[in-house]
Residue, then its C-alpha position, 0 to 999 in steps of 0.5 A: x209104380x210097378x214094373x214091367x219085365x220083357x223077357x225073352x225065351x231061346x232055343x236052349x241048347x241041346x244036351x243028351x239027357x237034358x232039356x235045352x237049359x241048364x240049371x244056373x245060379x244066377x247072382x244078384x246084389x242081395x243074393x242068388x237065385x237059381x233057375x234054367x232061364x234067367x228071366x225066371x230068376x229075374x222075376x223072382x228078384x224084381x217082383x215085377x208088377x207084369x211080365x211079358x215073355x216073347x219068343x219064337x216057334x222053337x224056343x225052349x217054352x217047355x223048359x218053363x213048363x218043367x222048371x217053373x211049373x213042374x208040370x211033366x204033362x204040359x212040357x210033354x205037351x209042348x215038345x210035341x208041338x215043337x214042329x209047328x210051335x206051341x199051340x194057342x191052348x199051350x200058350x194059354x196054360x202055361x200063361x196060367x200056370x206062370x201067372x200062379x207061379x209068379x203072383x202077376x199077370x203073364x202074357x206069352x207071344x210067339x213071333x212069327x220070325x224065320x229061321x233066317x230073317x230078312x231085313x223086312x222082317x227084322x223091321x216088323x218084328x221091331x214093330x211087334x216089340x214096339x207094343x209090348x212097352x207100357x205108356x207109363x212106369x218102369x221097365x225091365x228089359x232082360x237082353x239075355x236070352x232069346x233068338x239072338x236077334x230079338x234082344x237086338x230088335x228090342x233095343x230098336x223098338x225102345x229107340x222108337x218108343x223113346x221118340x214118341x214117349x220121351x223118357x221111355x229110355x230112361x225108365x227102362x232098365x237094361x239087364x243081361x244074365x252073363x254066364x260066367x261058368x258053365x256047367x259040366x256036360x256029357x262029351x259031345x260027339x263032332x258035328x261034320x261040316x265045312x271048315x268055315x261056319x256060313x253067315x251073312x250081313x243084313x242091312x237094316x234099312x227098314x229099321x233106318x227109314x222107320x226111325x227117320x219117319x218116326x223122328x219126324x212124326x214125334x215133332x208132330x206128336x210131341x212138339x206140335x211142329x207138323x213141318x219136319x213130317x210134311x217135308x219128309x212125305x212130301x215127295x211120296x204122299x203129297x196129300x198128307x204134306x198138303x194136309x200137314x201144311x194146312x195143320x201147321x198154318x193153324x198152329x202158327x197163325x191161330x186161325x183155329x176155325x180151320x180146325x174143323x177139316x184139318x185134322x181130319x184130312x190128316x188122319x185120312x191120309x196117314x192111312x197110306x203112310x209108307x214105311x210105316x211098319x205094323x201101323x206104328x207111327x200112324x197109331x201114335x199120331x191118331x192118339x194125338x190128333x183124334x181128339x182134334x177131330x171130334x166134336x164141336x169146335x170148342x171141344x176141339x179147341x179145348x184138345x188142343x189147349x191141353x195138348x199145347x199145354x203138355x208140349x210146352x207151348x203155354x202161349x198156344x194153349x192160352x189162346x186156344x183155351x179162351x177161343x174155346x170158352x168163347x165157342x162153348x158159350x156161343x155154341x160154335x157161333x162167331x159173335x162180337x158179344x163173346x164177353x156177354x155169352x160168357x158171363x151169361x154162362x157162368x151166372x151164379x158161378x163166381x169161382x169158375x167165373x173168376x177163373x175164366x176171367x183170369x184166362x181172359x186177362x192172360x189171353x190178352x197178355x199173350x196176344x196184345x204183347x208187351x205193352x199188356x204184360x208190363x201193365x200186368x204180368x200174369x203166370x200163364x202156366x198157373x192159369x192154364x192148370x186152373x182154367x182147363x178143368x173148368x173148360x172140360x166141365x163146361x164142355x160136360 
């Protein structure tokens, strides 16, 4: 599986007679790569499947045009846009050139970050960076260059991504291009100013609130547990908390008829979720709840069974899958003759009928407890993996 490279472009250091960066020999295990920009050296070394190149309005975009593309006209044009930042047309030209040079898809993103961003803006930028991570596959994260706020916020975004997609941290390799020995530069004139530099301390409370919210939401998205999110939002969003309570009762008591309303109610109230910058948290929950809120009850039950199987809840998955089979056979009607309806639906389809019968038996094993289990111990996970594809075909 190909790697996604996420790298940042900084401002460089102004040197008379030179562009913002010096050419540097970056030493890798197998040899050296020479470039003014560590991300370019990393792209040549790793040969990733795609590259996300991120900077700010004042980043040295022209350095890429000069060093990688050797395009003097494009570099001059971008340099002329320094006050407002590179235009969409300039970025598009840069993307096309870099894609041709590196032979992989390249996306250039200019983040609207102020020269001195406040804490709220830092939180918003972290949410923007969150969306750069792919849902699967290895990632190489370059923490070297960039307006120094960006790499730090990228790490925050990675932590958040790992909450919703466990393993994101494990599949992300961190890179840092350390400058060991700077090259020679012309003598620099002294810069007038105060004796001491001026700094400020930013307490990123917004990120902490987002992490707390994400942790609670991930319990639902990953582990099918709505309770932590319901308790967190109850003071400010009581209607969302109530909808989450209803969904939790469905999952706990297996009262699956409630799926006709509860998921829609959760999705409706998610729109007003406080502290959800850029809609990241609600977006993740939408991706897992939408299948439970669409189509017939049978379709929703199969979606729930698939979700529970992925979440490591095989008992819930079996109960939902068999109830879904019943609803498919009876066209969502409640009936005491479910076995006859299933048999009629599967008449002449011996292999599928056998799989559904094994699903019925393992459902009884789960529903009726130890006595049934002692009589016939069935491999729940294996039967689920056989049955779910059959049920999806029956839906179609």
